[in-house]
Backbone as CSV, one residue per row, in Angstrom:
resi,resn,N_x,N_y,N_z,CA_x,CA_y,CA_z,C_x,C_y,C_z
1,MET,1.031,-1.087,-0.009,-0.353,-0.111,0.015,0.628,1.239,-0.244
2,LEU,0.360,2.241,-0.622,1.085,3.590,-0.331,1.193,4.162,0.794
3,ASN,2.048,4.545,1.471,2.508,5.201,2.461,2.123,6.716,2.122
4,PRO,0.817,6.970,3.196,0.387,8.572,2.907,1.621,9.348,3.418
5,LYS,2.528,9.389,3.952,3.389,10.193,4.748,4.399,10.906,3.140
6,TYR,4.157,9.835,2.486,4.663,10.446,1.092,4.489,11.546,0.639
7,PHE,2.759,11.819,0.564,2.165,12.652,0.185,2.376,14.190,0.983
8,LEU,2.829,13.848,2.190,2.954,14.586,3.261,4.410,15.579,2.674
9,LEU,5.518,14.566,2.748,6.993,14.947,2.356,7.002,15.367,1.074
10,LEU,6.296,14.996,0.083,6.673,15.049,-1.210,7.099,16.394,-1.772
11,PRO,6.313,17.441,-1.279,6.446,18.940,-1.383,8.225,19.462,-1.060
12,LEU,8.174,19.001,-0.113,9.261,19.178,0.777,10.574,18.402,0.000
13,LEU,10.588,17.079,-0.242,11.712,16.535,-0.249,12.122,16.639,-2.350
14,TRP,10.812,16.016,-2.986,11.177,16.391,-3.873,10.184,16.811,-4.834
15,VAL,9.927,17.883,-5.938,9.013,18.536,-6.786,9.534,18.017,-8.334
16,TYR,8.571,17.998,-9.022,9.006,17.234,-10.289,8.963,18.391,-11.213
17,PRO,9.933,18.918,-11.794,10.841,20.150,-12.463,9.236,20.163,-13.906
18,ASN,8.880,21.437,-14.392,8.189,21.610,-15.824,9.488,21.819,-16.641
19,PHE,9.366,20.635,-17.733,10.232,20.873,-18.251,10.355,20.944,-19.331
20,ALA,10.975,21.416,-20.493,11.212,22.120,-21.786,11.245,20.452,-22.609
21,GLU,11.168,20.488,-24.168,11.557,19.773,-24.980,12.620,19.066,-24.796
22,ASN,13.377,18.104,-24.576,14.347,17.249,-24.731,14.934,17.357,-23.134
23,GLU,14.273,17.956,-22.519,14.977,17.812,-20.963,14.531,16.844,-20.032
24,SER,15.386,16.654,-19.290,15.679,15.232,-18.528,15.061,15.254,-17.354
25,LEU,14.518,13.799,-16.900,13.827,13.889,-15.343,14.229,12.796,-14.590
26,LYS,14.956,12.842,-13.529,15.210,11.432,-13.052,13.969,10.540,-12.806
27,LEU,13.988,9.532,-12.834,12.266,8.561,-12.385,12.817,8.192,-11.003
28,TRP,13.295,8.182,-10.326,13.595,7.920,-8.673,13.691,9.019,-8.136
29,PRO,12.964,9.512,-6.835,13.120,10.382,-5.996,14.557,10.529,-4.925
30,GLY,14.966,9.030,-4.910,15.860,8.622,-4.559,16.616,7.539,-5.026
31,VAL,17.239,6.070,-4.187,18.276,5.702,-5.068,16.749,4.420,-5.471
32,PRO,17.328,3.863,-6.369,16.447,3.218,-7.067,16.535,1.798,-6.431
33,PRO,14.936,1.282,-6.555,14.944,-0.011,-5.438,15.683,-0.962,-5.853
34,GLY,16.079,-1.706,-5.110,17.091,-2.689,-5.144,18.291,-2.478,-5.529
35,GLU,18.541,-1.187,-5.904,19.850,-0.604,-6.321,20.997,-0.679,-5.043
36,VAL,22.210,-0.946,-5.114,23.194,-0.719,-4.478,24.679,0.297,-4.660
37,LYS,24.445,1.405,-3.983,25.194,2.703,-4.261,26.892,1.809,-4.627
38,GLY,26.914,2.351,-6.117,28.243,1.916,-6.036,28.823,0.313,-6.501
39,SER,27.383,0.067,-6.747,27.237,-1.388,-7.403,28.226,-1.223,-8.832
40,VAL,28.125,-0.260,-9.505,28.193,0.109,-11.070,29.338,1.296,-10.947
41,GLY,30.114,1.502,-11.570,31.218,2.599,-12.383,30.421,4.082,-12.188
42,PRO,30.903,4.829,-12.815,30.821,5.952,-13.449,29.832,5.868,-14.728
43,GLU,28.943,6.494,-14.874,28.107,6.337,-16.420,29.279,7.074,-17.269
44,GLU,29.197,6.150,-18.598,29.930,6.158,-19.317,29.256,6.818,-20.776
45,HIS,29.274,7.507,-22.029,28.919,7.802,-22.868,30.321,7.649,-23.854
46,ARG,30.151,6.243,-24.423,31.169,5.800,-25.538,30.814,6.178,-27.145
47,LYS,31.481,7.099,-27.708,31.044,8.005,-28.885,31.364,6.803,-29.916
48,PRO,31.063,6.712,-31.318,31.390,5.859,-32.117,32.843,6.623,-32.335
49,LYS,33.856,5.970,-33.157,34.702,6.952,-34.096,34.403,7.181,-35.340
50,PRO,35.153,8.235,-35.653,34.531,8.828,-36.891,34.777,7.672,-37.975
51,ASN,33.726,7.954,-39.318,33.599,7.084,-40.229,33.898,5.778,-39.795
52,SER,33.173,5.274,-38.700,33.482,3.572,-38.259,31.257,3.646,-38.464
53,LYS,31.682,2.452,-38.374,30.104,1.483,-38.312,29.682,1.293,-36.791
54,ASP,29.941,1.927,-36.109,30.141,1.725,-34.134,28.696,2.445,-33.910
55,VAL,28.361,2.535,-32.530,27.252,2.816,-32.605,27.603,3.634,-31.009
56,LEU,27.010,4.825,-30.805,26.511,5.353,-29.192,26.348,4.488,-28.119
57,ARG,27.417,4.479,-27.197,26.742,3.508,-26.042,27.011,3.904,-24.736
58,VAL,25.619,4.024,-24.348,25.749,4.747,-22.701,26.126,3.256,-21.924
59,ALA,26.903,3.414,-20.985,26.861,2.452,-19.923,26.946,2.913,-18.518
60,ASN,26.940,1.965,-17.789,27.105,2.486,-16.215,25.918,3.111,-16.007
61,VAL,24.642,2.444,-16.002,23.491,3.773,-15.666,23.164,3.296,-14.194
62,SER,23.263,4.291,-13.463,22.740,3.524,-11.840,21.783,5.010,-11.612
63,GLU,21.604,5.652,-12.525,20.572,6.898,-12.277,19.400,6.962,-13.237
64,PRO,18.533,6.002,-13.140,17.608,6.361,-14.822,17.057,7.883,-14.948
65,MET,16.881,7.784,-16.376,16.518,8.932,-16.977,15.296,9.239,-17.444
66,LEU,14.469,10.044,-17.541,13.201,10.045,-18.841,13.888,11.478,-19.463
67,THR,13.859,11.260,-21.075,13.941,12.692,-21.765,12.831,12.793,-22.579
68,LEU,12.255,13.694,-22.430,11.157,14.213,-23.368,11.553,14.747,-24.640
69,TYR,10.861,14.232,-26.048,10.699,14.498,-26.795,9.408,15.484,-27.512
70,SER,9.107,16.424,-27.366,7.600,16.585,-27.330,7.491,16.488,-29.345
71,ALA,6.170,16.514,-29.594,5.689,16.705,-30.967,5.210,18.011,-30.940
72,ASP,5.507,18.505,-32.062,4.848,19.822,-32.235,3.713,20.127,-32.268
73,PRO,3.073,20.877,-30.996,1.818,20.854,-30.733,0.730,21.505,-32.140
74,ALA,1.321,21.730,-32.924,0.169,22.057,-34.540,0.224,21.057,-34.831
75,ASN,0.829,19.750,-34.803,1.168,18.569,-35.415,0.635,17.393,-34.572
76,SER,0.659,17.381,-33.323,0.331,16.333,-32.241,-1.057,15.586,-32.363
77,ASN,-1.009,14.176,-32.039,-2.172,13.430,-32.219,-2.412,12.951,-30.687
78,GLY,-1.540,13.631,-29.850,-1.601,12.866,-28.529,-1.140,11.692,-27.791
79,THR,-0.562,11.042,-28.855,0.326,9.708,-28.888,1.222,10.221,-28.110
80,VAL,1.930,9.048,-27.635,3.368,9.539,-26.478,4.100,7.731,-26.953
81,VAL,5.345,7.766,-26.758,5.532,5.950,-26.899,7.048,6.405,-26.534
82,ILE,7.383,5.723,-24.995,8.562,5.124,-24.697,9.051,4.090,-24.831
83,VAL,10.348,5.129,-25.516,11.777,4.457,-26.228,12.288,3.577,-25.104
84,CYS,12.849,2.387,-25.778,13.775,1.623,-24.813,14.590,0.993,-25.736
85,PRO,15.717,1.542,-25.929,17.269,1.284,-26.555,17.571,-0.197,-26.454
86,GLY,18.252,-1.039,-27.232,18.828,-2.399,-26.877,20.097,-2.421,-26.191
87,GLY,20.574,-3.568,-26.182,22.414,-3.461,-25.553,22.478,-4.566,-24.754
88,GLY,21.892,-5.908,-24.996,21.760,-7.298,-23.841,21.847,-6.624,-22.399
89,TYR,20.951,-5.604,-22.275,20.960,-5.467,-20.918,22.715,-5.127,-20.530
90,ASN,23.406,-4.740,-21.091,24.754,-4.423,-20.534,25.391,-3.195,-20.853
91,ILE,24.707,-2.667,-22.186,24.690,-0.808,-22.641,23.286,-0.937,-22.954
92,LEU,23.553,0.433,-23.610,21.952,1.276,-23.840,22.860,1.822,-25.739
93,ALA,22.094,1.483,-26.822,22.530,1.955,-28.160,21.862,2.983,-28.259
94,TYR,22.178,4.174,-27.761,21.282,5.361,-27.243,21.132,6.340,-28.789
95,GLU,21.677,6.275,-29.680,21.556,6.904,-30.940,20.528,6.400,-31.857
96,HIS,20.817,5.220,-32.363,20.046,4.803,-33.758,18.972,4.034,-33.382
97,GLU,18.877,3.717,-31.710,18.012,3.069,-31.171,16.761,3.634,-29.957
98,GLY,17.873,4.728,-30.037,17.227,5.829,-29.261,16.456,7.479,-29.542
99,THR,17.328,8.100,-29.499,17.288,9.474,-30.144,16.792,9.922,-31.251
100,GLN,17.392,8.905,-32.105,17.067,8.869,-33.670,15.269,8.113,-34.144
101,VAL,15.328,7.465,-32.971,13.982,6.898,-32.547,12.768,8.065,-32.411
102,CYS,13.225,8.611,-31.677,12.293,10.081,-30.915,12.080,10.668,-31.871
103,LYS,12.797,11.110,-32.878,12.731,12.112,-33.624,11.725,11.646,-34.741
104,TRP,12.193,10.641,-35.356,11.256,10.242,-36.364,9.665,9.889,-35.643
105,LEU,9.412,9.367,-34.507,8.167,9.799,-34.060,7.392,11.184,-33.805
106,ASN,8.494,11.798,-33.334,7.589,13.217,-33.671,7.203,13.425,-35.157
107,GLU,8.028,13.575,-35.740,7.466,13.449,-37.315,5.914,13.058,-37.805
108,LEU,5.710,12.091,-36.861,4.414,11.595,-36.790,3.347,12.021,-36.101
109,GLY,3.794,13.042,-35.222,3.115,14.326,-34.638,2.660,13.523,-33.127
110,VAL,3.776,12.076,-33.203,3.821,11.632,-31.635,4.715,12.249,-31.028
111,SER,4.691,12.308,-29.669,5.711,12.557,-28.528,6.199,11.113,-28.445
112,ALA,8.016,11.662,-27.850,8.616,10.320,-27.370,8.606,10.486,-26.180
113,VAL,9.210,9.670,-25.452,9.965,9.420,-24.073,11.380,8.393,-24.295
114,LEU,12.472,9.019,-23.846,13.341,7.972,-24.545,13.528,7.603,-23.166
115,LEU,13.779,6.349,-22.292,13.710,6.103,-21.338,15.461,5.178,-21.044
116,LYS,16.391,5.967,-20.219,17.747,5.602,-20.189,17.360,4.590,-18.821
117,TYR,16.929,3.604,-18.893,17.320,2.234,-18.033,18.570,1.910,-17.475
118,ARG,18.334,1.145,-16.027,19.303,0.465,-15.329,20.109,-0.324,-16.586
119,VAL,21.500,-0.369,-16.505,22.544,-1.103,-17.023,23.761,-0.894,-16.639
120,PRO,24.573,-1.793,-16.287,24.672,-3.584,-17.181,23.850,-3.980,-15.922
121,ARG,23.768,-5.594,-16.261,22.900,-6.522,-15.710,23.100,-6.355,-13.778
122,ARG,22.179,-6.221,-13.339,22.859,-6.254,-11.223,23.091,-7.761,-11.241
123,LYS,23.828,-7.966,-10.207,24.158,-9.271,-9.887,23.023,-9.828,-8.920
124,ASN,23.023,-11.282,-8.968,22.197,-11.799,-7.838,20.586,-11.448,-8.632
125,ARG,20.145,-10.424,-9.914,18.977,-10.694,-9.976,18.666,-10.954,-12.015
126,PRO,17.321,-11.016,-12.006,16.998,-11.451,-13.317,17.807,-10.461,-14.406
127,PRO,17.767,-10.313,-15.570,18.523,-9.503,-16.451,17.429,-8.048,-16.481
128,HIS,16.003,-8.494,-16.447,15.323,-7.603,-17.300,14.465,-6.949,-15.674
129,GLU,14.750,-7.165,-14.145,14.045,-7.020,-12.992,14.641,-5.215,-12.884
130,ALA,15.447,-4.838,-12.703,15.776,-3.396,-12.613,15.176,-2.493,-13.819
131,PRO,15.550,-2.590,-15.017,14.916,-2.103,-16.089,13.389,-2.328,-16.205
132,LEU,12.776,-3.455,-15.817,11.321,-3.556,-15.370,10.722,-2.263,-14.454
133,GLN,11.504,-2.428,-13.246,11.315,-0.783,-12.253,10.855,-0.048,-13.356
134,ASP,12.141,0.551,-13.936,12.054,1.736,-14.614,10.769,2.036,-15.507
135,LEU,10.698,0.983,-16.143,9.815,1.087,-17.504,8.541,1.118,-16.388
136,GLN,7.873,0.551,-15.515,6.992,0.458,-15.213,6.570,2.040,-14.780
137,ARG,7.773,2.573,-13.360,8.304,4.167,-13.094,7.592,4.888,-14.323
138,ALA,8.218,4.891,-15.200,8.343,5.404,-16.385,6.898,5.767,-16.896
139,LEU,6.187,4.665,-17.089,4.487,4.676,-17.489,3.828,5.455,-16.417
140,GLY,3.906,5.417,-15.114,3.252,6.184,-14.459,3.525,7.565,-14.234
141,LEU,4.834,8.043,-14.292,5.172,9.633,-14.479,4.796,9.757,-15.707
142,VAL,4.556,9.282,-17.089,4.223,9.820,-18.453,2.647,10.307,-17.718
143,ARG,1.873,9.214,-17.399,0.605,9.465,-17.329,0.349,10.187,-16.392
144,GLN,0.875,10.748,-15.320,0.977,11.593,-14.405,1.105,13.113,-15.159
145,ASN,1.638,13.046,-15.863,2.330,14.585,-16.402,1.229,14.502,-17.960
146,ALA,0.753,13.714,-18.427,-0.043,14.009,-19.213,-0.746,15.106,-19.605
147,LYS,-1.262,15.716,-19.187,-1.844,17.146,-18.935,-0.579,18.469,-19.520
148,LYS,0.391,18.345,-18.670,1.468,19.271,-18.371,2.132,18.862,-19.779
149,TRP,1.971,17.538,-20.554,3.095,17.565,-21.700,2.268,17.154,-22.794
150,ASN,1.146,17.713,-22.959,0.165,17.545,-23.872,-0.086,16.137,-24.765
151,ILE,-0.142,15.585,-23.824,-0.802,13.953,-24.479,-1.367,13.320,-23.840
152,ASP,-2.340,12.271,-24.320,-3.088,11.623,-23.766,-2.959,10.622,-22.958
153,PRO,-3.108,10.069,-21.963,-3.132,8.692,-20.846,-3.319,7.558,-21.292
154,GLY,-4.164,7.899,-22.611,-5.011,6.630,-22.991,-4.436,6.354,-24.429
155,LYS,-3.073,6.786,-24.529,-2.498,6.668,-26.241,-0.695,6.446,-25.450
156,VAL,-0.532,5.458,-24.775,0.265,5.371,-24.585,1.484,3.911,-24.930
157,GLY,2.405,4.154,-25.670,2.580,2.971,-26.182,4.038,2.783,-25.474
158,VAL,4.930,1.321,-25.655,6.114,1.183,-25.626,7.074,0.603,-26.822
159,LEU,8.137,0.952,-27.357,8.772,0.645,-28.500,10.341,0.040,-28.134
160,GLY,10.988,-1.095,-28.293,11.830,-1.304,-27.968,12.741,-2.143,-28.963
161,PHE,14.231,-2.144,-28.919,14.988,-2.992,-29.736,15.515,-4.000,-28.652
162,SER,15.852,-5.468,-29.698,16.849,-6.483,-28.754,16.274,-6.136,-27.134
163,ALA,17.034,-6.262,-26.460,16.826,-6.307,-25.127,15.751,-5.674,-24.713
164,GLY,16.042,-3.858,-25.290,14.694,-3.560,-25.012,13.317,-3.742,-26.004
165,GLY,13.354,-4.577,-26.425,12.564,-5.273,-27.005,12.031,-5.968,-25.571
166,ASN,12.961,-6.994,-25.321,12.680,-7.930,-24.245,11.664,-7.176,-23.224
167,LEU,12.291,-6.346,-22.880,11.953,-5.175,-21.543,10.208,-4.633,-22.170
168,THR,10.136,-3.960,-23.569,8.833,-4.020,-23.673,7.887,-5.277,-23.632
169,MET,8.283,-6.403,-23.899,7.333,-7.403,-23.411,7.628,-7.646,-21.937
170,MET,8.124,-7.609,-21.460,7.989,-7.783,-19.572,6.585,-6.733,-19.451
171,GLY,6.765,-5.276,-19.811,6.178,-4.533,-19.872,4.512,-4.424,-19.926
172,LEU,4.447,-4.902,-21.053,3.618,-5.341,-21.723,2.760,-6.460,-20.928
173,THR,3.025,-7.020,-20.159,2.888,-8.371,-19.589,2.764,-8.363,-17.927
174,SER,3.328,-7.565,-17.642,3.726,-7.409,-16.278,3.383,-6.354,-15.327
175,PHE,1.458,-5.696,-15.661,1.164,-4.800,-15.267,0.199,-4.637,-14.353
176,LYS,-0.398,-5.869,-13.826,-1.126,-5.713,-12.922,-0.650,-5.411,-11.355
177,GLU,0.669,-5.281,-10.881,1.210,-5.116,-10.058,2.555,-4.470,-10.256
178,ARG,2.944,-3.442,-9.448,4.499,-3.066,-9.616,5.242,-4.129,-9.127
179,SER,6.655,-3.654,-9.758,7.452,-4.963,-8.807,8.542,-4.011,-8.054
180,TYR,7.837,-3.225,-7.560,8.265,-2.421,-5.932,7.561,-2.171,-5.406
181,SER,7.913,-1.517,-4.172,7.039,-0.808,-3.343,6.510,0.561,-4.066
182,LEU,5.520,0.721,-3.866,4.976,2.018,-4.138,5.529,3.295,-3.269
183,ILE,5.464,4.368,-4.236,6.906,5.834,-3.863,5.564,6.724,-3.237
184,ASP,5.156,7.251,-4.735,3.602,8.434,-4.445,3.278,8.304,-5.473
185,ALA,2.598,9.638,-5.851,1.722,9.417,-6.707,1.596,9.204,-8.360
186,ALA,2.688,9.523,-8.452,3.004,8.602,-9.999,2.554,7.107,-9.404
187,ASP,2.892,6.372,-8.796,2.647,4.894,-8.993,1.113,4.632,-8.605
188,GLN,0.125,5.545,-8.951,-1.057,5.366,-8.486,-1.594,5.880,-9.999
189,PHE,-1.037,5.561,-10.695,-1.287,5.892,-12.472,-0.773,4.133,-12.941
190,SER,-1.860,3.721,-14.321,-1.494,2.368,-14.517,0.212,2.666,-15.584
191,CYS,0.512,1.414,-14.859,1.770,0.799,-15.850,1.220,-0.205,-17.064
192,ARG,0.414,-0.450,-17.436,-0.249,-0.562,-18.344,0.046,0.197,-20.115
193,PRO,1.025,-0.886,-20.715,0.994,0.396,-22.073,-0.165,-0.242,-22.764
194,ASP,-0.527,0.927,-23.785,-1.649,0.545,-24.480,-1.209,0.133,-25.963
195,PHE,0.370,-0.303,-26.378,0.207,-0.998,-27.079,2.262,-0.925,-27.768
196,GLY,2.479,-2.180,-28.279,3.447,-2.046,-28.145,4.090,-2.299,-29.674
197,ILE,5.924,-1.815,-29.547,6.292,-1.900,-31.034,7.501,-2.545,-30.709
198,LEU,8.010,-3.997,-31.008,8.850,-4.369,-30.784,9.530,-4.616,-31.935
199,VAL,10.881,-4.363,-31.876,12.020,-4.757,-33.177,13.217,-5.415,-32.860
200,TYR,13.326,-6.792,-33.505,14.197,-7.754,-33.144,14.133,-8.129,-31.533
201,PRO,13.099,-8.654,-30.926,12.690,-8.341,-29.474,13.806,-9.434,-29.586
202,ALA,14.909,-9.910,-28.286,15.389,-10.779,-27.585,15.275,-11.332,-26.217
203,TYR,15.474,-12.321,-25.900,15.237,-13.302,-24.775,13.828,-13.575,-24.660
204,LEU,13.445,-13.873,-25.733,11.973,-14.165,-25.767,11.409,-15.879,-25.245
205,VAL,12.556,-16.621,-26.691,12.574,-18.046,-26.269,14.155,-18.436,-25.960
206,ASP,14.222,-19.437,-25.992,15.486,-20.272,-26.061,16.549,-20.431,-27.465
207,ARG,17.465,-20.228,-27.665,18.179,-19.892,-28.640,18.219,-21.377,-29.844
208,LYS,18.670,-22.654,-28.538,18.530,-24.017,-29.314,17.073,-24.305,-29.722
209,LYS,16.447,-24.714,-28.644,14.947,-24.835,-28.690,14.014,-24.091,-29.881
210,ARG,13.857,-22.866,-29.213,12.958,-22.316,-30.007,11.264,-22.466,-30.076
211,ASP,11.345,-23.152,-29.248,9.531,-23.996,-29.866,8.579,-23.374,-28.442
212,SER,9.237,-22.362,-27.654,7.811,-21.607,-26.641,8.606,-20.774,-25.967
213,LEU,7.635,-19.382,-25.424,8.303,-18.592,-25.034,8.755,-19.070,-23.651
214,PHE,9.493,-18.503,-23.340,9.943,-18.345,-21.735,8.761,-18.020,-20.922
215,PRO,8.792,-18.793,-20.212,7.859,-19.337,-18.581,7.192,-17.360,-18.260
216,GLU,8.343,-16.397,-18.127,7.767,-15.896,-17.607,7.133,-14.417,-18.430
217,ILE,6.960,-14.746,-19.761,6.308,-13.831,-20.613,4.538,-14.701,-20.404
218,GLN,3.897,-14.017,-19.700,2.846,-14.428,-19.780,1.718,-13.400,-20.543
219,ILE,1.533,-13.946,-21.590,0.438,-13.180,-22.625,-0.774,-13.931,-22.129
220,THR,-2.187,-12.514,-22.230,-3.194,-12.902,-21.618,-4.030,-11.729,-22.746
221,PRO,-5.394,-12.206,-22.473,-6.474,-11.291,-22.944,-6.314,-9.530,-22.818
222,GLU,-5.779,-9.270,-21.746,-5.303,-7.990,-21.245,-4.168,-7.395,-21.651
223,THR,-3.025,-8.074,-22.234,-2.247,-7.635,-23.176,-2.116,-6.588,-24.208
224,ALA,-1.636,-5.948,-24.303,-2.046,-5.048,-25.701,-1.501,-5.322,-26.696
225,PRO,-2.315,-4.870,-27.874,-1.587,-5.020,-29.049,0.218,-4.682,-29.848
226,CYS,0.484,-5.185,-30.666,1.650,-5.385,-30.332,2.290,-5.330,-32.349
227,PHE,3.135,-4.603,-32.511,3.899,-4.852,-33.351,4.885,-5.699,-33.627
228,PHE,5.445,-5.837,-34.846,6.952,-6.763,-34.433,7.539,-6.801,-35.715
229,VAL,8.745,-7.418,-35.775,9.863,-7.236,-36.668,10.872,-7.844,-36.432
230,HIS,11.139,-8.258,-37.663,12.813,-9.277,-37.328,12.951,-9.751,-38.918
231,THR,14.132,-10.593,-38.426,14.563,-10.751,-39.842,14.829,-12.432,-39.480
232,GLY,14.863,-13.502,-40.759,15.216,-14.370,-40.597,16.853,-14.976,-40.362
233,ASP,17.847,-13.871,-40.634,19.229,-14.249,-40.481,19.551,-13.285,-39.120
234,ASP,18.599,-13.323,-38.410,19.249,-12.416,-37.072,19.453,-13.797,-36.065
235,HIS,20.839,-13.285,-35.433,21.241,-14.166,-34.334,20.431,-14.550,-32.943
236,VAL,19.362,-13.187,-33.065,18.477,-13.589,-31.914,17.361,-14.055,-32.573
237,PRO,16.572,-15.333,-31.842,15.446,-16.027,-33.036,14.320,-15.265,-33.217
238,GLY,14.428,-15.499,-34.510,12.595,-15.137,-34.866,11.990,-15.686,-34.575
239,GLU,11.747,-16.842,-33.599,10.724,-17.482,-33.444,9.845,-16.953,-31.921
240,GLY,10.900,-15.877,-31.734,10.272,-15.023,-30.142,9.270,-14.474,-30.823
241,SER,9.467,-13.479,-32.059,8.688,-12.678,-32.245,7.275,-13.453,-32.741
242,VAL,7.172,-14.432,-33.769,6.354,-15.142,-34.399,5.572,-16.079,-33.240
243,LEU,6.167,-16.916,-32.151,5.388,-17.389,-31.110,4.782,-16.096,-30.191
244,ALA,5.496,-14.919,-30.069,4.317,-13.806,-29.033,3.447,-13.414,-29.920
245,TYR,3.486,-13.667,-31.367,2.262,-12.889,-32.188,0.971,-14.076,-32.153
246,LEU,1.553,-15.236,-32.254,0.855,-16.353,-31.915,-0.330,-16.395,-30.589
247,ALA,0.766,-16.083,-29.234,0.022,-15.689,-28.400,-1.071,-14.930,-28.366
248,LEU,-0.379,-13.826,-28.505,-1.636,-12.377,-28.885,-2.481,-13.168,-29.504
249,GLU,-2.674,-13.394,-30.858,-3.961,-14.340,-31.574,-4.775,-15.058,-30.406
250,LYS,-3.933,-15.912,-30.454,-4.896,-16.866,-29.089,-5.349,-16.378,-28.298
251,ALA,-4.980,-15.681,-27.594,-5.591,-14.723,-26.209,-6.696,-14.149,-26.912
252,GLY,-6.804,-13.758,-28.176,-8.102,-12.718,-28.239,-7.854,-11.775,-28.825
253,VAL,-5.972,-11.440,-28.465,-6.091,-9.746,-28.581,-5.990,-9.638,-30.394
254,GLU,-6.691,-8.177,-30.479,-6.956,-7.627,-31.843,-6.138,-6.750,-32.315
255,GLY,-5.733,-6.932,-33.895,-4.646,-5.528,-34.414,-3.611,-5.738,-33.885
256,ASN,-2.724,-7.230,-33.710,-1.286,-7.677,-34.061,-0.762,-7.382,-35.319
257,GLU,0.230,-7.297,-35.713,1.343,-7.169,-36.814,2.388,-7.810,-36.755
258,LEU,2.235,-8.866,-37.491,4.192,-9.354,-37.651,4.890,-9.267,-39.025
259,HIS,6.228,-8.727,-38.977,7.005,-8.840,-40.258,7.870,-9.877,-40.064
260,ILE,8.161,-10.317,-40.868,9.367,-11.303,-41.081,10.205,-11.449,-42.132
261,TYR,11.253,-10.560,-42.455,12.427,-10.132,-43.191,13.205,-11.272,-43.382
262,PRO,13.586,-11.466,-44.780,14.469,-12.619,-44.797,15.589,-12.668,-44.421
263,TYR,16.336,-11.016,-44.693,17.550,-10.575,-44.606,17.795,-9.087,-43.604
264,GLY,18.910,-8.735,-42.830,18.812,-7.876,-41.943,19.806,-7.919,-41.455
265,GLY,19.800,-8.992,-40.211,20.573,-9.651,-39.405,20.114,-8.704,-37.964
266,HIS,21.072,-7.982,-37.408,20.279,-7.742,-35.984,21.093,-6.095,-35.511
267,GLY,20.525,-5.285,-35.164,21.145,-3.926,-34.375,20.829,-3.083,-35.738
268,TYR,19.855,-3.174,-36.446,19.717,-1.874,-37.238,19.595,-0.515,-36.570
269,GLY,18.367,-0.809,-35.903,17.703,0.091,-35.501,17.500,0.934,-36.665
270,MET,17.591,2.123,-36.764,16.540,3.362,-37.855,17.680,3.491,-38.979
271,ARG,18.742,2.687,-38.768,19.651,2.973,-39.812,19.624,2.078,-41.120
272,LYS,19.619,2.652,-42.535,19.057,1.536,-43.801,20.555,0.938,-43.863
273,ASN,20.220,-0.495,-44.315,21.183,-1.701,-44.228,21.272,-2.109,-45.939
274,GLY,20.132,-1.163,-46.638,20.116,-2.379,-48.124,19.117,-3.328,-48.208
275,ASN,18.865,-3.440,-47.146,17.633,-4.561,-47.115,16.038,-3.882,-46.816
276,PRO,15.272,-4.598,-47.339,13.733,-4.296,-47.331,13.521,-3.908,-45.853
277,VAL,14.162,-4.875,-44.760,13.654,-4.912,-43.316,13.658,-2.904,-43.334
278,SER,14.781,-2.568,-44.011,15.092,-0.940,-43.416,13.738,0.011,-43.640
279,ASP,12.808,-0.917,-44.196,11.319,0.289,-44.335,10.682,0.145,-43.370
280,TRP,10.903,-0.524,-42.046,10.172,-0.868,-41.054,9.336,0.082,-40.639
281,PRO,10.225,1.504,-40.294,9.466,2.494,-39.836,7.956,3.132,-40.452
282,SER,8.110,2.795,-41.712,6.748,3.250,-42.272,6.005,2.049,-42.233
283,ARG,6.290,0.654,-42.169,5.450,-0.245,-41.917,4.771,-0.018,-40.324
284,ALA,5.685,0.334,-39.044,4.944,0.807,-38.467,4.115,1.794,-38.024
285,ALA,4.318,2.995,-39.045,3.641,3.977,-38.699,2.106,3.813,-39.580
286,LEU,2.211,2.926,-40.526,0.814,2.557,-41.110,-0.014,2.199,-40.144
287,TRP,0.871,0.601,-39.128,0.200,0.142,-38.253,-0.759,0.835,-37.066
288,MET,0.063,2.048,-36.888,0.020,2.899,-35.772,-1.490,3.931,-36.370
289,LYS,-1.246,4.166,-37.740,-2.646,4.835,-38.285,-3.707,3.707,-38.297
290,THR,-3.371,2.400,-38.968,-4.832,1.766,-38.837,-4.908,1.419,-37.409
291,MET,-4.305,1.519,-36.346,-4.925,1.387,-35.140,-5.159,2.655,-34.453
292,GLY,-5.414,3.734,-34.992,-5.883,4.577,-34.569,-4.889,5.605,-33.743
293,TRP,-3.735,5.268,-33.486,-2.659,5.893,-32.772,-2.500,7.365,-33.197
294,LEU,-2.652,7.707,-34.423,-2.308,8.891,-35.348,-3.076,9.874,-35.504
295,GLU,-4.394,9.249,-35.155,-5.610,9.959,-35.224,-5.584,11.373,-34.000
296,ARG,-6.025,12.471,-34.333,-5.972,14.081,-34.131,-7.580,13.727,-33.284
297,LYS,-7.654,14.379,-31.907,-9.358,14.438,-31.459,-9.573,16.292,-31.958
């Protein structure tokens, strides 16, 4: 239960700022749940070498953050998407699976929230456990600030790549109760995503057997509709996306869409790689339009 003392102390201890576009906000008022101070080194931003195919990596995140990318008010449809970069739960591929995605969403009239969740994997905890706490917290904060940020609290999606796709799936299927003790008013808002976009999601199936979803992924009729992208030559099994899609259909969840391309590998994000899979943003935009997420009220 939420301790009422937090409502008394909140104005004195921590006040959410009114922040402008691209300004960042701490997820937690103090040490994140289950976190041990000093368990990881200082945060690092590892920039790619000039003229290389490397990517910007953010490492050692112990202070998770949100960064808001507001859609142009003249073009906004009220939808917001929380973007979860990939990186094996060890780093965050922060640019081609993060900032560039947010800018593309803005072009659709969709506001974006870039989630800098905790990495690397914490000892003695499942890889997704701390990041899931961060995502659940983010969903509550986004809905709490809906009026201030000019977004619709009933049009909140999550988009993730690779490990971020796994995190997206965990958020989609683990919303009935939070995975941490409630802290303040933000945690009274729903942490159920209204839709999910999963691009080469990882850790959904065993890489050898590939015949069933991992048991922690519990898809039900209450799970939100999803859009999946994968390729046949990805070292992360495409069966994960296929089985998740089929599970949604069997559960009676309407509006799912699945794209399996033959080539393209893994980790392309927003980059063009010469394969048809590079057109996935256009396909996702059409799906969002079909589902009504791009409609303006």
